N, C-alpha and C positions, 0 to 999 in steps of 0.2 A: 504494500500500500504506500502510495506516495505521500510524503510529508511536506508540509509547507516549510520553506526555508526562512530562517529568522533574518530579517533585514534590519540593517542599522540605519536609522534616520539620517538623511544627508544634512550636514551642517550648512547653515546658510552663511554665505560669506559676509563678513562684517563690513558694512559700508565705511569707506574712508571718511574720516572726520574732515569737514570743510574748514579751512583756515582763512584768515583775512587775506593772506598772500594768494591763496587759490582764487578768491573772488577778484582781486585786482588783476592777476594774470589773465583770468578768463575774460575780463572786460577789455583789457588792452588788446588781446588776441582778436576779440570780436570786432572791435572798431577797425582794426587793420585788415581783417579778412573781408568784412562787409562794406568797408569804407563809409560807414555811418554808425551812429550811436543806436543802441537797442531801444525799442519802443516801449517795452514794459518789463518790469522786474519778473513777472510771471514767466514770460516767454524766455527771457535771458536765463533765468534759473533752470527752467526745464531743459533748455538746450545744453546746459552745462552740468546736468546730473546733480542738481542741488534743489532744495526746496526754497520757497520764498522766505520762510522763517530763518533759514540758514543765511540767506543774504542779509536779512534785517538784523541778524545778530551783530553785524559789523557796520552796516550803513543804512541810513534812513531812506536814501534815494540815490539816484545816479549822480546828482550834483555833489552830494557828500562824498561819494566815491572818488569823483574827479579831483576834488580838493585834497583828499587824503593821498592821492598819488603824488601830488606835488609836495605834501608834507613828508612823504616817504623819501622822495628824492633828497630833501634837506637832511633828514635823519641819517640816511645812508651816507651822505657826504661827510657829516660830522663824525660818524662812526669810523669811516676810513681815515679821516684826519687824525683822530685820537689814537688810532692803532700805531701811528708813527711815534716811537718812544721819544723822539726829539721835539715833537710838536709843542709840548708844554714849555719848552725853552725858546720857542720862536718869538721873534719880535711881533708886534701887532701887524706890521706890514706883511711879514712872512705868513702869519696866520690868515690874513685876508687873501693873499695870493694863493695859498694852499686851498682855501675854501673855494674860490672861483675855479681854479684849475680842476679840482676834483669834481665839483658840481657839473661843469660842462663836459667832463669825461663821461659822467653818468648820463647826462642828457644825450650825448652822442651814441651811447649804447642803446638808447631808446629813441633815437632821432625820428624814426617813422611815426611813432605815436605822438611825440611832442609836436611835430610839424602838423599832424592831422588835427590835434586838439586845439592848437592855437590858430590855425588857419580855417578851421571848420566854420567858425562864425566870425564875420568881419566886424561885428560891433564890439568896440573896446570894452564896454562895461561888462559884457558877458565873458570876455576873456579875463578881466580883472576879478570877476567873481570867483573863478576857480583858483586864482592865485592869492586869495586873501590870507590863507593860512601861511603860505610861503612868505608873503610880505611881512607878516608878523614875526616869523622865525628869523628872517634876514635882518630886520630892524633890531630884533633882540640881540642877535649875535654882534652886530655893529656897535650897539649900545654898550655891550660888555667890554668891547675892545677900547672904546673911548673912555669908559670908566676906569679901566686899568691905567690908561695913559694919564688921566687927570690925577689919579692917586699918586703918581710919581712927580707931579708938579707942585713945587712949594709956593709958587706965585700964582694967585688966583687969576691974574690977568693972562696967564699962559694956558689956562684951562679952555677946553673946547666944548661947544654945545652938543650934548648927547642927542638932542632932538634933530638938530640940523645934520649932524654926522650920520645918524641912522637913516634919516629920510634920503640923504644923498646916496647912501649905499644901496637903497632900494631903487632909486632912479638909475644908478649905475647898473644894477642887475637887469633892469628892463632894457637899457641900451645894449648891454652885452648879449641878451637873449635875441634881440632883433638883429644884431650883427651876426651872431652865430647862425640864425635862420637863413640869412642871405649869403653866408660864407660858402664859396665854391672852391676854396683852396684845398690842396691835398692835405689830409689829416687835420683840416681846420686850423692850420698853422696861423692864419691871419687872426683868428679868434684868440689864440694864445698871445699874440702880439698885442691885441686890443686889451686883453686882461692885464698884461704886464704894464702897459702904458697908462691905462685908466687908474689902476690901483696906485702906481707910483705917483701919478699926478695928484690924486686925492691926498695922499700922505704928505707929499711935498707942499701942497697948499696949506695943510694943517701945521706944517713945520715952518711956515712963513718963508718958503723959498720957491714960489710958484712959477716964476716967469719962464725959465728955460723948459721946465717940465710941461707947462701949459702950451707953449709954442710947439714943442716936439709932438705932443699929443694932437694938437690942432692940425699940424702938417700931416700927420698920419691919417686922421679922419678925412681931411680934404683929398689926399691922394686916393684913398679907398673909394670915396664917393665919386670922384671924377674918372676912376679907372674904367 
């Protein structure tokens, strides 16, 4: 007489836990592959094997996600900078140079996405909305640098305005981003030159020796604009 074989219940594969990084990566891949932003969280989540609730664990909407991508660029830049054991001993000028060089190296690794997201909408206010978090981070970083400088000045007349300096650093960031977006040089070497000249000019201005640096920077910008 035949007997029934005892079967062992199949184990259900455990679903991989969705992380914040997974959501960001999926979003960036989506806009590059489809050349447009997703229309709904539901459809986006379904296409990427996640639930809406898993998306909302990290972001309230796509606007929040886009802002966080720029925040992540800043955080990763600072993490890379601080991994350099010599960074803590850098001058403020060297710290600012390190920040911009590293930040734009990171942007270059994600150039296709950055160009898409900044060129997608031609209205500046919409562009600025996703950069709000980055603006806050950059201004905070610059403010810390000028605070360190002021602490080393015994004469109050030699102190520099934290507000003006931090706002100037953000304007500098916007200028460099526009320059980088239009840069067609190999390895974006012109952007590296713009970073060096702009950072040196700002620090020279704050050290009361602006003339030669300003003229040099101005000639560089004129040459690039007329090229």
